[in-house]
C-alpha positions in Angstrom: -41.0 -63.1 26.3 -43.4 -61.8 28.9 -47.2 -62.1 29.4 -49.0 -58.9 29.1 -51.3 -56.8 27.0 -49.5 -54.5 24.5 -50.7 -51.5 22.6 -49.8 -50.9 18.9 -50.0 -54.6 18.2 -49.8 -55.3 14.5 -49.9 -59.2 14.8 -51.9 -61.6 16.9 -52.1 -65.4 16.9 -52.8 -68.5 18.9 -52.2 -72.2 19.0 -54.8 -74.7 17.6 -56.7 -75.0 21.0 -56.4 -71.3 22.0 -54.6 -72.0 25.2 -51.5 -70.0 24.1 -52.1 -66.5 22.6 -49.6 -63.9 21.7 -49.1 -60.5 20.1 -46.2 -58.6 18.5 -45.3 -55.6 16.4 -43.7 -56.5 13.2 -41.2 -54.6 11.1 -42.4 -56.3 7.8 -44.3 -59.3 6.4 -41.3 -61.3 5.4 -41.9 -65.0 5.6 -39.0 -67.4 5.6 -39.3 -71.2 5.1 -36.7 -73.5 6.5 -36.3 -76.8 4.6 -33.8 -78.5 6.9 -34.4 -82.0 8.0 -35.1 -81.0 11.6 -37.9 -78.7 10.5 -39.3 -81.3 8.2 -39.5 -83.7 11.1 -41.0 -81.0 13.3 -43.7 -80.1 10.8 -44.2 -83.5 9.3 -44.1 -81.7 5.9 -41.7 -79.7 3.8 -40.4 -77.5 6.6 -41.4 -74.6 8.7 -42.7 -71.2 7.6 -41.9 -68.3 10.0 -41.6 -64.5 10.5 -39.0 -63.0 12.7 -39.8 -60.3 15.2 -37.6 -58.5 17.8 -38.0 -59.9 21.3 -39.0 -56.5 22.8 -42.1 -56.3 20.5 -43.4 -59.7 21.5 -45.7 -60.8 24.4 -47.6 -63.9 25.3 -51.0 -62.5 26.1 -52.3 -65.9 27.5 -51.1 -69.3 28.4 -47.3 -69.2 28.6 -47.6 -71.9 31.3 -49.0 -74.2 28.5 -45.7 -74.1 26.7 -43.4 -77.2 26.6 -39.8 -77.0 25.3 -37.9 -79.9 23.9 -34.2 -79.7 22.9 -32.8 -82.0 20.3 -29.8 -83.9 21.8 -26.6 -82.6 20.6 -28.1 -79.5 19.0 -28.9 -76.0 20.1 -32.3 -76.5 18.3 -35.3 -76.2 20.7 -38.9 -77.0 19.7 -41.6 -75.0 21.6 -45.1 -76.4 21.5 -48.5 -76.1 23.3 -48.7 -79.0 25.8 -52.5 -79.2 25.3 -52.8 -79.5 21.5 -49.2 -80.0 20.2 -49.2 -76.9 18.1 -45.8 -75.2 17.5 -45.6 -71.9 19.3 -43.1 -68.9 19.0 -39.7 -69.5 20.2 -36.2 -67.9 20.3 -34.5 -67.3 17.0 -31.5 -65.4 18.4 -30.5 -63.3 21.4 -32.5 -60.4 19.9 -35.3 -62.1 18.0 -38.1 -64.7 18.0 -39.6 -66.8 15.2 -43.4 -67.1 14.9 -44.8 -69.9 12.8 -47.0 -68.1 10.3 -49.8 -70.7 10.5 -50.5 -69.4 14.1 -51.2 -65.8 12.9 -54.9 -64.6 13.2 -54.2 -61.1 12.3 -51.5 -59.2 10.7 -51.6 -55.5 9.5 -48.9 -56.2 6.9 -49.3 -58.7 4.1 -47.2 -61.9 4.7 -45.1 -62.8 1.7 -42.5 -65.5 1.2 -39.1 -63.6 1.0 -36.7 -66.6 1.2 -36.0 -70.3 1.6 -33.2 -71.6 3.7 -31.5 -75.0 3.8 -32.8 -75.7 0.3 -30.0 -78.3 -0.2 -31.8 -80.3 2.5 -35.4 -80.1 1.0 -37.4 -83.2 0.5 -36.9 -84.9 -2.8 -40.5 -84.7 -3.5 -40.7 -80.9 -2.9 -40.7 -78.3 -5.8 -40.2 -74.7 -4.7 -42.5 -72.7 -7.0 -42.2 -69.2 -6.0 -39.5 -66.5 -6.8 -38.2 -66.0 -3.3 -34.4 -66.2 -2.8 -33.2 -69.7 -2.2 -30.2 -70.3 0.1 -28.4 -73.7 -0.2 -27.8 -73.6 3.6 -28.5 -70.9 6.1 -28.7 -67.1 5.3 -25.5 -65.9 3.7 -24.8 -69.0 1.8 -24.6 -68.5 -1.9 -28.1 -67.8 -3.2 
């Protein structure tokens, strides 16, 4: 994750206060919603909706110094957020990719559509999933 201005950007976004801004090229508009208890607590709601982009296509265009990271003790889960407004910001998904919370996206040249739900076995008891996206009981690869 570097700070620069990129050409051929297909996606831009920012935190709630505008201190952190980013841009990325996206392969598709697939949105995944995680319903695990950690993401429920992070969002204060039913989970977190994200898109996944390759690291090499992503840049913070402004404000990377405003990002604070917190790691859940005993887990590899790290929460990245703007220290000015508390908005979640993009973070590492794997060695090759980043997740971007879809609520931060200002502009996308591809339509964003929910493709799948993960950790559905952990969803809140008050939640009903009403779309036709694939539902995984746990992580990707678990029986859908």
